[in-house]
C-alpha positions in Angstrom: -50.2 -62.6 70.5 -52.9 -60.5 71.0 -54.4 -61.6 74.7 -58.5 -61.4 74.3 -60.8 -61.9 77.2 -62.6 -65.5 76.6 -64.5 -68.0 78.5 -62.0 -69.6 81.5 -63.6 -73.1 80.1 -61.7 -74.7 77.8 -63.7 -77.0 75.6 -62.3 -80.5 74.4 -61.4 -80.8 70.6 -60.4 -84.4 68.8 -57.4 -82.5 67.0 -55.3 -85.7 66.4 -56.4 -86.9 63.3 -58.3 -83.8 62.3 -57.8 -82.4 58.3 -54.9 -79.8 59.5 -56.6 -77.4 57.3 -57.6 -73.9 58.9 -61.1 -74.0 58.3 -61.5 -77.8 59.7 -60.0 -76.3 62.9 -61.9 -73.8 63.2 -64.8 -75.5 62.4 -64.1 -78.2 65.6 -63.0 -75.1 67.6 -66.7 -73.2 67.0 -69.2 -76.4 67.5 -66.8 -77.0 70.5 -67.2 -73.5 72.0 -70.7 -73.0 71.1 -71.3 -76.3 72.9 -69.7 -75.4 75.7 -71.6 -72.4 76.3 -69.4 -69.9 74.6 -71.4 -66.3 73.6 -71.6 -65.7 69.5 -69.5 -62.5 71.0 -66.8 -64.5 72.4 -66.7 -66.9 69.5 -66.5 -64.2 67.0 -64.0 -62.9 69.7 -61.7 -66.4 69.3 -61.8 -66.5 65.1 -61.1 -63.2 65.2 -57.7 -63.8 67.1 -56.8 -67.0 65.0 -56.9 -66.0 61.8 -54.9 -62.8 62.8 -52.0 -64.2 61.5 -50.4 -67.7 60.1 -51.0 -70.8 60.5 -48.7 -71.2 63.4 -50.7 -68.8 65.3 -53.7 -70.5 64.6 -52.8 -73.5 65.8 -51.1 -71.8 69.3 -54.3 -69.6 69.5 -56.4 -73.0 69.5 -54.1 -74.7 72.2 -54.2 -71.6 74.1 -58.1 -71.7 74.5 -59.1 -75.4 73.9 -58.3 -78.7 75.2 -56.5 -81.1 72.8 -59.1 -84.6 73.8 -55.5 -86.5 73.2 -54.4 -85.0 76.6 -57.0 -86.4 78.3 -56.3 -89.6 77.1 -52.7 -89.5 78.0 -54.4 -88.8 81.8 -55.7 -92.3 82.1 
């Protein structure tokens, strides 16, 4: 996995219950990143890295750069 330089803030996405289709997951992440203030270039870098491999690579990249909302639920 290639390390990419992205913002240190990890936007929250709701992955539990989401369709596991790669395009759906990318859409969720890109919307969360935009909402968190990522630049279009940062979003493009994330998308390029996430789609550079198979579905497992996509999921690993998402988990590296985003916070799953269900993890927040477990903190309470």
